MARBA-3410 file (N, C-alpha, C, O; in Angstrom, 1 decimal):
50
96.4,121.6,-73.6,95.3,122.5,-73.7,94.0,121.7,-74.0,94.1,120.7,-74.6 ~ 93.0,122.2,-73.4,91.7,121.6,-73.6,90.7,122.5,-74.2,90.7,123.7,-73.9 ~ 89.8,122.0,-75.1,88.8,122.9,-75.6,87.6,122.8,-74.7,87.6,122.3,-73.6 ~ 86.4,123.4,-75.1,85.3,123.6,-74.2,84.7,122.2,-73.9,84.0,122.1,-72.8 ~ 84.8,121.2,-74.7,84.3,119.9,-74.5,85.2,119.0,-73.7,84.8,117.9,-73.3
86.4,119.5,-73.3,87.3,118.7,-72.5,88.2,117.9,-73.3,89.1,117.2,-72.7 ~ 88.1,117.9,-74.6,89.0,117.1,-75.4,90.4,117.8,-75.5,90.4,119.1,-75.6 ~ 91.4,117.1,-75.6,92.8,117.7,-75.7,93.0,118.1,-77.1,92.7,117.4,-78.1 ~ 93.6,119.3,-77.2,94.0,119.8,-78.5,95.5,119.6,-78.7,96.2,119.7,-77.7 ~ 96.0,119.4,-79.9,97.4,119.4,-80.1,97.9,120.8,-80.3,97.2,121.7,-80.8
99.2,121.0,-79.9,99.8,122.3,-80.1,100.0,122.5,-81.6,100.3,121.5,-82.3 ~ 99.8,123.7,-82.1,99.9,123.9,-83.5,101.2,123.7,-84.1,101.3,123.5,-85.3 ~ 102.3,123.7,-83.3,103.6,123.3,-83.8,103.8,121.8,-83.9,104.8,121.4,-84.5 ~ 103.1,121.1,-83.1,103.2,119.6,-83.1,104.2,119.2,-82.0,104.7,120.1,-81.3 ~ 104.5,117.9,-82.0,105.4,117.4,-81.0,106.9,117.6,-81.5,107.1,117.5,-82.7
107.8,117.8,-80.5,109.2,117.8,-80.9,109.7,116.4,-80.9,109.4,115.6,-80.0 ~ 110.6,116.1,-81.9,111.1,114.8,-82.0,112.5,114.8,-81.3,113.0,115.8,-80.9 ~ 113.1,113.6,-81.2,114.4,113.4,-80.6,115.4,114.1,-81.4,116.4,114.7,-80.9 ~ 115.2,114.1,-82.7,116.2,114.8,-83.6,116.1,116.3,-83.4,117.1,117.0,-83.5 ~ 114.9,116.8,-83.2,114.8,118.3,-82.9,115.6,118.7,-81.7,116.2,119.7,-81.6
115.5,117.8,-80.6,116.2,118.1,-79.4,117.8,118.0,-79.6,118.5,118.9,-79.1 ~ 118.2,117.0,-80.4,119.6,116.9,-80.7,120.1,118.1,-81.5,121.2,118.6,-81.3 ~ 119.3,118.5,-82.5,119.7,119.7,-83.3,119.8,121.0,-82.5,120.6,121.8,-82.7 ~ 118.8,121.1,-81.6,118.8,122.3,-80.7,120.0,122.3,-79.8,120.5,123.3,-79.5 ~ 120.3,121.1,-79.3,121.5,121.0,-78.4,122.8,121.4,-79.1,123.6,122.1,-78.6
122.9,120.9,-80.4,124.1,121.2,-81.2,124.1,122.7,-81.5,125.2,123.4,-81.4 ~ 123.0,123.3,-81.8,122.9,124.7,-82.1,123.3,125.6,-80.9,124.0,126.6,-81.0 ~ 122.8,125.2,-79.8,123.1,125.9,-78.5,124.6,125.8,-78.2,125.2,126.8,-77.8 ~ 125.3,124.7,-78.5,126.7,124.6,-78.2,127.5,125.5,-79.2,128.4,126.1,-78.8 ~ 127.1,125.5,-80.5,127.7,126.4,-81.4,127.6,127.9,-81.1,128.5,128.6,-81.1
126.4,128.2,-80.6,126.1,129.6,-80.2,127.0,130.0,-79.0,127.5,131.1,-78.9 ~ 127.1,129.1,-78.1,127.9,129.3,-76.9,129.4,129.6,-77.3,130.0,130.5,-76.8 ~ 129.9,128.8,-78.2,131.3,128.9,-78.6,131.5,130.3,-79.4,132.4,131.0,-79.1 ~ 130.5,130.6,-80.2,130.6,131.9,-80.9,130.5,133.1,-80.0,131.2,134.1,-80.2 ~ 129.7,132.9,-79.0,129.6,134.0,-78.0,130.9,134.2,-77.2,131.3,135.4,-77.0
131.6,133.2,-76.9,132.9,133.3,-76.2,133.9,133.9,-77.1,134.7,134.7,-76.7 ~ 133.9,133.4,-78.4,134.9,134.0,-79.3,134.6,135.5,-79.6,135.6,136.3,-79.7 ~ 133.3,135.9,-79.6,133.0,137.3,-79.8,133.5,138.1,-78.6,134.0,139.2,-78.7 ~ 133.3,137.6,-77.4,133.8,138.3,-76.2,135.3,138.4,-76.2,135.8,139.5,-75.8 ~ 136.0,137.4,-76.6,137.5,137.5,-76.6,137.9,138.5,-77.7,138.8,139.3,-77.5
137.2,138.5,-78.8,137.5,139.5,-79.9,137.3,140.9,-79.4,138.1,141.8,-79.6 ~ 136.2,141.1,-78.7,135.9,142.5,-78.2,136.9,142.9,-77.2,137.3,144.0,-77.2 ~ 137.3,142.0,-76.3,138.3,142.3,-75.3,139.6,142.6,-75.9,140.3,143.5,-75.5 ~ 140.0,141.8,-77.0,141.3,142.1,-77.7,141.3,143.4,-78.3,142.3,144.2,-78.3 ~ 140.2,143.8,-79.0,140.1,145.1,-79.6,140.1,146.2,-78.6,140.7,147.2,-78.8
139.4,146.0,-77.5,139.5,147.0,-76.4,140.8,147.2,-75.9,141.2,148.4,-75.6 ~ 141.6,146.1,-75.7,143.0,146.3,-75.1,143.8,147.0,-76.2,144.7,147.8,-75.8 ~ 143.7,146.6,-77.4,144.5,147.3,-78.5,144.2,148.8,-78.6,145.1,149.5,-78.7 ~ 142.9,149.1,-78.5,142.6,150.5,-78.6,143.0,151.3,-77.4,143.5,152.5,-77.5 ~ 142.9,150.7,-76.2,143.3,151.3,-75.0,144.8,151.6,-75.0,145.4,152.1,-74.0
END
């Protein structure tokens, strides 16, 4: 982003570090596993009820 004078502004959140990317990657993996487990649980409950 640039201001009116052409100088670059930093993003208000700042730069992401390598650790931020690693933590995000780990969190995404955990969420994917939980999503699959929830799908399996829902399917199991649906089969039981049916």
